[in-house]
MIMARPA-869266 format. One record per residue: residue in one letter; residue number from 0; x, y, z of N, C-alpha, C in turn. Coordinates in nm, 3 decimals, always signed. Each point is the difference from the previous one (the first is absolute). Example, Ala and Ser with C-alpha at 12.3 -4.5 7.8 and 13.67 -1.06 7.14 Angstrom:
BEGIN
{res:a	n:0	n_X:+1.319	n_Y:-0.569	n_Z:+0.780	ca_X:-0.089	ca_Y:+0.119	ca_Z:+0.000	c_X:+0.090	c_Y:+0.120	c_Z:+0.000}
{res:s	n:1	n_X:-0.035	n_Y:+0.105	n_Z:-0.072	ca_X:+0.082	ca_Y:+0.119	ca_Z:+0.006	c_X:-0.077	c_Y:+0.109	c_Z:+0.073}
This chain:
BEGIN
{res:x	n:0	n_X:-1.682	n_Y:+6.622	n_Z:-4.206	ca_X:-0.132	ca_Y:+0.052	ca_Z:+0.055	c_X:-0.083	c_Y:-0.158	c_Z:-0.029}
{res:x	n:1	n_X:-0.082	n_Y:-0.013	n_Z:+0.082	ca_X:-0.069	ca_Y:-0.141	ca_Z:-0.025	c_X:-0.159	c_Y:+0.041	c_Z:-0.075}
{res:x	n:2	n_X:-0.027	n_Y:-0.100	n_Z:-0.072	ca_X:-0.112	ca_Y:+0.007	ca_Z:-0.090	c_X:-0.153	c_Y:+0.034	c_Z:+0.110}
{res:x	n:3	n_X:+0.016	n_Y:-0.059	n_Z:+0.077	ca_X:-0.121	ca_Y:+0.048	ca_Z:+0.118	c_X:+0.011	c_Y:+0.134	c_Z:+0.049}
{res:x	n:4	n_X:+0.119	n_Y:+0.067	n_Z:+0.017	ca_X:+0.013	ca_Y:+0.129	ca_Z:+0.048	c_X:-0.047	c_Y:+0.081	c_Z:-0.137}
{res:x	n:5	n_X:+0.014	n_Y:-0.033	n_Z:-0.124	ca_X:-0.035	ca_Y:+0.101	ca_Z:-0.102	c_X:-0.133	c_Y:-0.013	c_Z:-0.037}
{res:x	n:6	n_X:-0.056	n_Y:-0.133	n_Z:+0.035	ca_X:-0.170	ca_Y:-0.016	ca_Z:-0.029	c_X:-0.073	c_Y:+0.092	c_Z:+0.117}
{res:x	n:7	n_X:+0.057	n_Y:+0.065	n_Z:+0.097	ca_X:-0.084	ca_Y:+0.055	ca_Z:+0.119	c_X:+0.017	c_Y:+0.155	c_Z:-0.045}
{res:x	n:8	n_X:+0.117	n_Y:+0.029	n_Z:-0.094	ca_X:-0.007	ca_Y:+0.148	ca_Z:-0.043	c_X:-0.087	c_Y:+0.034	c_Z:-0.092}
{res:x	n:9	n_X:-0.036	n_Y:+0.118	n_Z:-0.020	ca_X:-0.118	ca_Y:+0.067	ca_Z:-0.099	c_X:+0.048	c_Y:+0.040	c_Z:-0.127}
{res:x	n:10	n_X:-0.063	n_Y:-0.010	n_Z:-0.092	ca_X:+0.061	ca_Y:+0.022	ca_Z:-0.157	c_X:+0.083	c_Y:+0.123	c_Z:+0.013}
{res:x	n:11	n_X:-0.038	n_Y:+0.106	n_Z:+0.046	ca_X:+0.087	ca_Y:+0.129	ca_Z:-0.017	c_X:+0.163	c_Y:-0.011	c_Z:+0.047}
{res:x	n:12	n_X:-0.033	n_Y:-0.104	n_Z:+0.133	ca_X:+0.150	ca_Y:-0.020	ca_Z:+0.071	c_X:+0.059	c_Y:-0.101	c_Z:-0.064}
{res:x	n:13	n_X:-0.069	n_Y:-0.100	n_Z:-0.082	ca_X:+0.083	ca_Y:-0.113	ca_Z:-0.067	c_X:+0.082	c_Y:+0.102	c_Z:-0.115}
{res:x	n:14	n_X:-0.057	n_Y:+0.088	n_Z:-0.043	ca_X:+0.051	ca_Y:+0.093	ca_Z:-0.104	c_X:+0.108	c_Y:+0.073	c_Z:+0.037}
{res:x	n:15	n_X:+0.017	n_Y:+0.053	n_Z:+0.113	ca_X:+0.075	ca_Y:+0.081	ca_Z:+0.055	c_X:+0.105	c_Y:-0.126	c_Z:+0.037}
{res:x	n:16	n_X:-0.015	n_Y:-0.087	n_Z:+0.053	ca_X:+0.090	ca_Y:-0.111	ca_Z:+0.042	c_X:+0.076	c_Y:-0.054	c_Z:-0.127}
{res:x	n:17	n_X:-0.073	n_Y:+0.012	n_Z:-0.108	ca_X:+0.074	ca_Y:-0.049	ca_Z:-0.119	c_X:+0.100	c_Y:+0.105	c_Z:-0.044}
{res:x	n:18	n_X:-0.033	n_Y:+0.129	n_Z:+0.019	ca_X:+0.080	ca_Y:+0.112	ca_Z:-0.029	c_X:+0.111	c_Y:+0.026	c_Z:+0.080}
{res:x	n:19	n_X:-0.003	n_Y:-0.058	n_Z:+0.105	ca_X:+0.119	ca_Y:+0.011	ca_Z:+0.115	c_X:+0.076	c_Y:-0.111	c_Z:-0.026}
{res:x	n:20	n_X:-0.042	n_Y:-0.119	n_Z:-0.044	ca_X:+0.074	ca_Y:-0.127	ca_Z:-0.050	c_X:+0.082	c_Y:+0.026	c_Z:-0.127}
{res:x	n:21	n_X:-0.074	n_Y:+0.049	n_Z:-0.112	ca_X:+0.091	ca_Y:+0.058	ca_Z:-0.107	c_X:+0.116	c_Y:+0.071	c_Z:+0.012}
{res:x	n:22	n_X:-0.019	n_Y:+0.120	n_Z:+0.097	ca_X:+0.072	ca_Y:+0.096	ca_Z:+0.041	c_X:+0.136	c_Y:-0.071	c_Z:+0.046}
{res:x	n:23	n_X:-0.035	n_Y:-0.090	n_Z:+0.118	ca_X:+0.094	ca_Y:-0.088	ca_Z:+0.045	c_X:+0.088	c_Y:-0.101	c_Z:-0.063}
{res:x	n:24	n_X:-0.071	n_Y:-0.049	n_Z:-0.104	ca_X:+0.087	ca_Y:-0.095	ca_Z:-0.114	c_X:+0.081	c_Y:+0.088	c_Z:-0.081}
{res:x	n:25	n_X:-0.022	n_Y:+0.133	n_Z:-0.013	ca_X:+0.053	ca_Y:+0.089	ca_Z:-0.101	c_X:+0.142	c_Y:+0.050	c_Z:+0.085}
{res:x	n:26	n_X:-0.004	n_Y:+0.035	n_Z:+0.137	ca_X:+0.108	ca_Y:+0.006	ca_Z:+0.081	c_X:+0.084	c_Y:-0.095	c_Z:+0.010}
{res:x	n:27	n_X:-0.052	n_Y:-0.147	n_Z:+0.017	ca_X:+0.083	ca_Y:-0.104	ca_Z:+0.010	c_X:+0.071	c_Y:-0.048	c_Z:-0.141}
{res:x	n:28	n_X:-0.058	n_Y:+0.030	n_Z:-0.100	ca_X:+0.052	ca_Y:-0.028	ca_Z:-0.133	c_X:+0.117	c_Y:+0.119	c_Z:-0.013}
{res:x	n:29	n_X:-0.014	n_Y:+0.131	n_Z:+0.039	ca_X:+0.118	ca_Y:+0.073	ca_Z:-0.005	c_X:+0.083	c_Y:-0.019	c_Z:+0.077}
{res:x	n:30	n_X:-0.008	n_Y:-0.064	n_Z:+0.133	ca_X:+0.116	ca_Y:-0.047	ca_Z:+0.080	c_X:+0.061	c_Y:-0.110	c_Z:-0.052}
{res:x	n:31	n_X:-0.081	n_Y:-0.089	n_Z:-0.076	ca_X:+0.064	ca_Y:-0.115	ca_Z:-0.036	c_X:+0.109	c_Y:+0.051	c_Z:-0.135}
{res:x	n:32	n_X:-0.045	n_Y:+0.097	n_Z:-0.049	ca_X:+0.095	ca_Y:+0.059	ca_Z:-0.128	c_X:+0.142	c_Y:+0.039	c_Z:+0.076}
{res:x	n:33	n_X:-0.016	n_Y:+0.083	n_Z:+0.104	ca_X:+0.098	ca_Y:+0.062	ca_Z:+0.068	c_X:+0.078	c_Y:-0.089	c_Z:+0.087}
{res:x	n:34	n_X:-0.051	n_Y:-0.128	n_Z:+0.011	ca_X:+0.080	ca_Y:-0.108	ca_Z:+0.075	c_X:-0.014	c_Y:+0.025	c_Z:+0.159}
{res:x	n:35	n_X:-0.107	n_Y:+0.082	n_Z:+0.034	ca_X:-0.023	ca_Y:+0.025	ca_Z:+0.144	c_X:-0.121	c_Y:-0.072	c_Z:+0.069}
{res:x	n:36	n_X:-0.021	n_Y:-0.082	n_Z:-0.077	ca_X:-0.111	ca_Y:-0.110	ca_Z:+0.049	c_X:+0.034	c_Y:-0.092	c_Z:+0.109}
{res:x	n:37	n_X:-0.033	n_Y:+0.012	n_Z:+0.098	ca_X:+0.018	ca_Y:-0.097	ca_Z:+0.116	c_X:-0.041	c_Y:-0.144	c_Z:-0.022}
{res:x	n:38	n_X:-0.141	n_Y:-0.010	n_Z:-0.038	ca_X:-0.077	ca_Y:-0.115	ca_Z:+0.006	c_X:-0.060	c_Y:-0.041	c_Z:-0.118}
{res:x	n:39	n_X:+0.072	n_Y:-0.047	n_Z:-0.101	ca_X:-0.030	ca_Y:+0.001	ca_Z:-0.155	c_X:-0.178	c_Y:-0.070	c_Z:+0.007}
{res:x	n:40	n_X:-0.043	n_Y:-0.096	n_Z:+0.095	ca_X:-0.115	ca_Y:-0.064	ca_Z:+0.016	c_X:-0.093	c_Y:+0.101	c_Z:+0.002}
{res:x	n:41	n_X:+0.000	n_Y:+0.131	n_Z:+0.034	ca_X:-0.087	ca_Y:+0.106	ca_Z:+0.034	c_X:-0.056	c_Y:+0.027	c_Z:-0.135}
{res:x	n:42	n_X:+0.044	n_Y:-0.005	n_Z:-0.104	ca_X:-0.043	ca_Y:-0.006	ca_Z:-0.156	c_X:-0.114	c_Y:-0.071	c_Z:-0.026}
{res:x	n:43	n_X:+0.016	n_Y:-0.141	n_Z:+0.035	ca_X:-0.077	ca_Y:-0.116	ca_Z:-0.004	c_X:-0.108	c_Y:+0.029	c_Z:+0.068}
{res:x	n:44	n_X:-0.013	n_Y:-0.002	n_Z:+0.140	ca_X:-0.078	ca_Y:+0.043	ca_Z:+0.087	c_X:-0.127	c_Y:+0.102	c_Z:-0.034}
{res:x	n:45	n_X:+0.084	n_Y:+0.120	n_Z:-0.051	ca_X:-0.084	ca_Y:+0.113	ca_Z:-0.023	c_X:-0.086	c_Y:-0.026	c_Z:-0.129}
{res:x	n:46	n_X:+0.052	n_Y:-0.070	n_Z:-0.117	ca_X:-0.058	ca_Y:-0.019	ca_Z:-0.116	c_X:-0.122	c_Y:-0.117	c_Z:+0.060}
{res:x	n:47	n_X:+0.013	n_Y:-0.079	n_Z:+0.072	ca_X:-0.106	ca_Y:-0.085	ca_Z:+0.038	c_X:-0.099	c_Y:+0.078	c_Z:+0.089}
{res:x	n:48	n_X:+0.043	n_Y:+0.103	n_Z:+0.080	ca_X:-0.099	ca_Y:+0.064	ca_Z:+0.075	c_X:-0.085	c_Y:+0.075	c_Z:-0.115}
{res:x	n:49	n_X:+0.062	n_Y:+0.093	n_Z:-0.104	ca_X:-0.075	ca_Y:+0.063	ca_Z:-0.093	c_X:-0.100	c_Y:-0.139	c_Z:-0.071}
{res:x	n:50	n_X:+0.027	n_Y:-0.081	n_Z:-0.014	ca_X:-0.083	ca_Y:-0.105	ca_Z:-0.071	c_X:-0.114	c_Y:-0.039	c_Z:+0.086}
{res:x	n:51	n_X:+0.028	n_Y:-0.018	n_Z:+0.130	ca_X:-0.116	ca_Y:-0.029	ca_Z:+0.085	c_X:-0.103	c_Y:+0.118	c_Z:+0.014}
{res:x	n:52	n_X:+0.045	n_Y:+0.116	n_Z:-0.011	ca_X:-0.090	ca_Y:+0.119	ca_Z:+0.003	c_X:-0.078	c_Y:-0.019	c_Z:-0.137}
{res:x	n:53	n_X:+0.063	n_Y:-0.012	n_Z:-0.106	ca_X:-0.069	ca_Y:-0.026	ca_Z:-0.154	c_X:-0.101	c_Y:-0.128	c_Z:+0.041}
{res:x	n:54	n_X:+0.020	n_Y:-0.090	n_Z:+0.067	ca_X:-0.070	ca_Y:-0.126	ca_Z:-0.004	c_X:-0.150	c_Y:+0.047	c_Z:+0.103}
{res:x	n:55	n_X:+0.048	n_Y:+0.080	n_Z:+0.108	ca_X:-0.148	ca_Y:+0.025	ca_Z:+0.080	c_X:-0.073	c_Y:+0.090	c_Z:-0.075}
{res:x	n:56	n_X:+0.035	n_Y:+0.099	n_Z:-0.099	ca_X:-0.048	ca_Y:+0.110	ca_Z:-0.061	c_X:-0.086	c_Y:-0.100	c_Z:-0.104}
{res:x	n:57	n_X:+0.054	n_Y:-0.087	n_Z:-0.072	ca_X:-0.076	ca_Y:-0.068	ca_Z:-0.123	c_X:-0.088	c_Y:-0.082	c_Z:+0.081}
{res:x	n:58	n_X:-0.004	n_Y:-0.057	n_Z:+0.140	ca_X:-0.113	ca_Y:-0.058	ca_Z:+0.045	c_X:-0.112	c_Y:+0.050	c_Z:+0.035}
{res:x	n:59	n_X:+0.045	n_Y:+0.147	n_Z:-0.005	ca_X:-0.120	ca_Y:+0.079	ca_Z:+0.054	c_X:-0.052	c_Y:+0.067	c_Z:-0.128}
{res:x	n:60	n_X:+0.032	n_Y:-0.021	n_Z:-0.111	ca_X:-0.065	ca_Y:+0.006	ca_Z:-0.132	c_X:+0.025	c_Y:+0.142	c_Z:-0.044}
{res:x	n:61	n_X:+0.136	n_Y:+0.039	n_Z:+0.046	ca_X:+0.053	ca_Y:+0.126	ca_Z:-0.078	c_X:+0.061	c_Y:-0.030	c_Z:-0.114}
{res:x	n:62	n_X:-0.028	n_Y:+0.074	n_Z:-0.096	ca_X:+0.033	ca_Y:-0.039	ca_Z:-0.151	c_X:+0.138	c_Y:+0.093	c_Z:-0.028}
{res:x	n:63	n_X:+0.094	n_Y:-0.023	n_Z:-0.077	ca_X:+0.089	ca_Y:+0.093	ca_Z:-0.030	c_X:+0.062	c_Y:+0.074	c_Z:+0.132}
{res:x	n:64	n_X:+0.021	n_Y:-0.076	n_Z:+0.098	ca_X:+0.064	ca_Y:+0.069	ca_Z:+0.104	c_X:+0.161	c_Y:+0.074	c_Z:-0.020}
{res:x	n:65	n_X:+0.041	n_Y:-0.078	n_Z:-0.080	ca_X:+0.154	ca_Y:+0.055	ca_Z:-0.040	c_X:-0.014	c_Y:+0.135	c_Z:-0.069}
{res:x	n:66	n_X:-0.085	n_Y:+0.010	n_Z:-0.091	ca_X:-0.045	ca_Y:+0.122	ca_Z:-0.109	c_X:-0.049	c_Y:+0.096	c_Z:+0.106}
{res:x	n:67	n_X:-0.078	n_Y:-0.029	n_Z:+0.106	ca_X:-0.053	ca_Y:+0.109	ca_Z:+0.099	c_X:+0.125	c_Y:+0.091	c_Z:+0.064}
{res:x	n:68	n_X:+0.088	n_Y:-0.126	n_Z:+0.041	ca_X:+0.108	ca_Y:+0.050	ca_Z:+0.091	c_X:+0.078	c_Y:+0.086	c_Z:-0.087}
{res:x	n:69	n_X:+0.026	n_Y:-0.008	n_Z:-0.127	ca_X:+0.091	ca_Y:+0.068	ca_Z:-0.088	c_X:-0.071	c_Y:+0.145	c_Z:-0.018}
{res:x	n:70	n_X:-0.131	n_Y:+0.001	n_Z:-0.019	ca_X:-0.110	ca_Y:+0.112	ca_Z:-0.019	c_X:+0.033	c_Y:+0.110	c_Z:+0.123}
{res:x	n:71	n_X:-0.016	n_Y:-0.074	n_Z:+0.120	ca_X:+0.001	ca_Y:+0.074	ca_Z:+0.084	c_X:+0.129	c_Y:+0.067	c_Z:+0.058}
{res:x	n:72	n_X:+0.094	n_Y:-0.066	n_Z:-0.058	ca_X:+0.141	ca_Y:+0.072	ca_Z:+0.018	c_X:+0.019	c_Y:+0.114	c_Z:-0.100}
{res:x	n:73	n_X:-0.060	n_Y:+0.001	n_Z:-0.124	ca_X:+0.012	ca_Y:+0.075	ca_Z:-0.096	c_X:-0.057	c_Y:+0.118	c_Z:+0.068}
{res:x	n:74	n_X:-0.129	n_Y:-0.026	n_Z:+0.015	ca_X:-0.063	ca_Y:+0.128	ca_Z:+0.075	c_X:+0.045	c_Y:+0.085	c_Z:+0.122}
{res:x	n:75	n_X:+0.071	n_Y:-0.066	n_Z:+0.070	ca_X:+0.076	ca_Y:+0.054	ca_Z:+0.125	c_X:+0.117	c_Y:+0.064	c_Z:-0.051}
{res:x	n:76	n_X:+0.064	n_Y:-0.015	n_Z:-0.093	ca_X:+0.107	ca_Y:+0.068	ca_Z:-0.067	c_X:-0.026	c_Y:+0.130	c_Z:-0.067}
{res:x	n:77	n_X:-0.126	n_Y:-0.014	n_Z:-0.053	ca_X:-0.059	ca_Y:+0.112	ca_Z:-0.079	c_X:-0.008	c_Y:+0.120	c_Z:+0.082}
């Protein structure tokens, strides 16, 4: 995903995208361990997309975006 596309998203949508990318990264890591990962460059691409989302959040003045994400995950599980 390009940085220009991310800048067009609302803050809530960015947090949702961050959640989706983290789940995708987890799935890719699982596939990597079981040697079923077809394209190993997907790991790097996903990590960079996560970094892009954090960059946009920090540009908008979102502090502790990482902590907010973990908090929202724990609230959903409870």
